C-alpha positions in Angstrom: 117.5 140.1 11.6 121.1 139.2 10.0 121.3 137.8 6.6 124.1 136.4 4.4 124.3 137.5 0.6 126.8 135.4 -1.3 128.2 136.9 -4.7 129.6 134.7 -7.1 132.8 135.5 -9.4 131.9 137.8 -12.2 128.4 139.0 -10.7 127.7 142.7 -9.9 127.7 143.1 -6.0 125.5 146.3 -6.1 122.9 144.4 -7.9 123.1 141.4 -5.7 122.3 143.9 -2.6 119.7 145.9 -4.4 118.0 142.6 -5.5 118.0 141.3 -1.9 116.8 144.7 -0.5 113.9 144.5 -2.8 112.6 141.1 -1.5 110.5 142.3 1.3 109.3 145.4 3.1 112.3 145.6 5.3 115.2 148.1 5.3 118.5 146.7 5.2 121.9 148.0 6.4 125.3 146.5 5.4 127.4 145.1 8.3 130.4 143.8 6.6 131.8 142.3 3.5 134.9 140.3 2.3 136.2 139.2 -1.0 138.0 140.6 -3.9 136.8 143.0 -6.6 137.8 143.1 -10.4 136.3 146.1 -11.5 134.5 149.1 -9.6 133.0 152.5 -10.7 133.1 155.0 -7.9 132.0 158.5 -7.5 134.8 160.8 -6.8 134.0 164.3 -5.1 137.8 165.6 -5.8 136.9 164.8 -9.5 134.3 167.4 -10.3 131.5 164.9 -9.7 132.7 162.6 -12.2 133.2 158.8 -11.8 136.5 156.8 -11.8 136.8 153.2 -12.9 139.2 150.8 -11.4 140.2 147.5 -12.6 142.3 144.6 -11.4 142.5 142.5 -8.2 141.2 144.9 -5.3 140.4 143.7 -2.1 137.6 144.8 -0.1 138.5 146.7 3.1 135.0 147.9 4.0 131.7 148.0 2.5 129.0 150.4 3.8 125.4 151.3 3.0 121.7 151.1 3.5 118.5 150.7 1.3 115.3 152.0 3.0 111.7 151.5 1.7 110.2 154.8 0.5 106.8 155.6 -1.1 106.4 158.4 -3.5 103.0 159.1 -5.6 101.9 155.5 -4.8 105.1 153.9 -6.0 107.2 151.9 -3.5 110.9 152.4 -3.9 114.1 152.1 -2.3 116.3 155.0 -1.1 120.1 154.6 -0.3 123.5 153.7 -1.8 126.8 152.0 -0.8 130.2 153.2 -0.4 133.4 151.0 -0.5 137.1 151.1 0.6 139.4 149.1 -1.3 143.0 148.0 -1.1 145.0 147.1 -4.5 147.9 144.5 -4.2 150.8 147.1 -4.2 149.0 148.5 -0.9 147.1 151.5 -2.3 143.9 152.4 -1.1 140.9 153.7 -2.8 137.4 154.5 -2.1 134.2 156.5 -2.6 130.4 156.0 -3.3 129.6 153.0 -5.6 128.3 154.7 -8.8 128.2 151.6 -11.2 129.4 148.1 -11.5 131.2 146.4 -8.6 132.3 143.1 -10.0 133.3 140.2 -7.9 136.9 138.6 -8.9 136.3 136.0 -6.2 133.1 135.0 -4.2 132.3 137.8 -2.2 130.3 137.4 1.2 128.1 140.4 2.7 126.4 140.6 6.0 123.4 142.5 6.2 120.9 143.4 8.8 117.3 144.1 8.1 114.9 145.9 10.2 111.6 147.6 10.3 111.8 151.7 10.1 110.2 153.8 12.7 107.5 154.9 10.0 107.1 150.9 9.5 106.5 150.4 13.1 104.0 153.2 13.4 101.8 151.9 10.6 102.0 148.4 12.0 100.8 149.6 15.5 98.2 151.5 14.0 96.7 148.7 12.1 96.3 146.8 15.4 92.7 147.1 16.8 92.6 148.7 20.2 89.8 147.6 22.6 87.3 150.7 23.6 87.5 150.3 27.4 90.6 149.0 29.2 90.2 148.2 32.9 93.1 147.6 35.1 93.1 146.5 38.7 96.0 146.9 41.0 96.1 144.9 44.2 96.2 147.1 47.5 99.1 146.7 49.6 100.0 147.8 53.0 103.2 150.1 53.5 105.9 147.9 54.9 108.8 149.9 56.5 112.0 149.3 55.0 115.1 149.5 57.2 118.2 151.8 56.4 121.3 149.8 55.4 124.0 150.3 58.0 126.4 151.7 55.6 124.0 154.9 55.4 123.8 155.1 59.2 126.3 157.6 61.1 128.8 155.7 63.1 127.6 155.7 66.7 129.8 157.5 69.4 128.8 156.6 72.8 130.2 158.2 76.0 130.6 155.7 79.0 127.9 157.5 80.6 125.6 156.8 77.7 126.4 153.4 77.8 125.4 153.0 81.5 122.1 154.7 80.8 121.4 152.5 77.8 121.9 149.5 80.0 119.3 150.7 82.6 116.8 151.2 80.0 114.6 148.0 78.9 115.5 146.9 75.4 114.4 144.3 73.1 117.2 141.8 71.9 117.0 141.0 68.1 119.0 138.0 66.8 120.1 138.1 63.1 121.8 135.1 61.5 123.5 135.4 58.0 123.4 132.4 56.1 
């Protein structure tokens, strides 16, 4: 199913997405997003595992991520994360894994898809009761010959003597009309 998450100016996009993902048992995947960010904290692999914070009006180029339900020690959690690509007013592009706040400078709209994971599908199927005996009756049919299409048959090559001998044999005429 698809859903729209609307984030108002000044709200944290990350918290809105996480909050939405916790509303039900379904996993979510971010499909698209648009809007402008005023502040973002990103994890940067090239900065020795540290984080960088960018501030100013930064347009969202893409937002990707997913949150999947998981269970550990009887506790239900969500695993996942988000990554973002952004463009500043002067055309510089930055991006990385979201490691903190992602504050909206304008209203931000996020489209997510929700779905049941394979594990959830198996659990749902296992809960359904199955009858002990199932009887299936198949109707009996008689084999019907199927004509071979003309395009598969080799082209006939009849000699004059073969044509004359074919005329002497009795044959049945078949009339075919195509509508």
